[in-house]
C-alpha positions, 0 to 999 in steps of 0.5 A: 446794423447788428442783431442787437440794434436791431433788437433795441429799435424794434422794442422801442418802436413796440414801446412807441405803438403801445404808449401812443394807443395808451395816450389816444384812449379816452377816459370817462370824463373826457367821454362825458365832456364831448358828447354831453351837449349832444345827449342834452339836444336828444333828451330835449327832442325825444324826452330820455333823460340826458344822464341816462344817455350818457350812462348807456353811451359811455357803458356801451362804448367803452368811453368811446374806445370800442372798436364799434365807436372808433370804426362804425360811431355806433356808441350804443351797440345797436346791431343791423336789424333790417338797417338800410344804411352802412354796416359793420361786421364785428364779433361780439356774442356770434362772430362777424355780427352786423352792427349800424355804422354811422357817419358820425356820433350824433347820428349814432345818438339819434338812432338810439333815441328813435330806438327807445322812443318808437317801440312800443316795450319802451313806452312805459318809461315816458310815464316815468319822472324825466328826472328820475334816472334810477326809475328810468334806469330799472325801467330799461332793465325791465324792458328787456334792453340789456341781459345784464342783472346788473345793467341798472346798477351800472347805469346809476353808478356811472351818473352819481360818479359823475353826477350826470343828473345835473343834465336833466334838470332841463327839464322844462324844455321837455316835449309831451310824452308818448302817452299825451301824443298818442292821445289815449284818454278816458271819455266821460259819459257826458261827452259820448255821442248820443247814437251810442247807448253805454251803461255807467261801468262801460270805460270808453277811451280815445286814441287818434280821436277814435273812440274805443272800448277795451273788451272783458271775458266773455264779450264778443263783436256781436255782444259789443255791437248790440251795447252801442246800437251798431250792426256786427258788420259795422263793428267789424268793419271799424276793426278792419276785420271781415268776419267775427273771431273770439275777442280776448280779454284786454282786446282794443274794439274801436266803436267808430271808423279808424283815421286816415293816418296817424296823430299828427306828433307821431310819425312811425312806429319801430316793429317789435318782434312778431308784430303784424300790420293789422296789430300796428293799425289797431295800436295806433287807430289807423285804417289798415289799408291806409297804412298799407298806402302810407307805407306804399306796400301791398296788402298782406305785407308783414313788416321785420322786427326792427323795420320802421312803419311810417303812421302818416 
């Protein structure tokens, strides 16, 4: 075979490879059609608008054409962060960064939903109207989901260009928001136990069925104990403290014993950077020693960012 013939065959081969690759590239409309049902299911189970889930997925995965989506079923670019499953090395911000690898796209969508629902930084999103996709888009940006200053606008454009908001109309199927699940509510004085003394200006709250107050400037555990006719040591025990420490403005102080486990509708917490087991126990009104036991770890253990802490 002559050099010319070999050259022509090589050109034809390369052209075939190029056109085949191009033909296999998924369009945004095809991506939405393929994954909308998964997004809707996640909306029903996690109370996240399907429009937001789909817009994030299309943006993060390049309409399903990214290396991560194709080779790791990772449609949201979620990195390892103490992930115990399969991993995939991919160059993103740095060379060979560790990303989570999933068995299928459904697992990726479910993990993304858990990522939002069980992280404290995104908790405020679940107070929003589930059909207000613009508020959710700006809320994600405000909570620090992405560094791109135009992230919210990008999501909104995708939603409006493809009318993704129509999938949010299934709002009647949504479960309660986390604020309801966590059961944090104001207790009126008439409902307070008779053994507690209180002033009408003091707001009493309940979380996981346990009464607490939010401390203000200048208060101490001793002063709070005196207000509610408790021994200081008793109040410290309710809050898993061995000795009195300064009380910061806004501190949660329980005025009765915390529970052995978390609310029945909230099974886990995904750890944010710097959070301790003590802070998590206070966040969900669970006794610290019981939280260690639930997670089968020794006293003094501290979780890492991204870890899952069981609440029951």
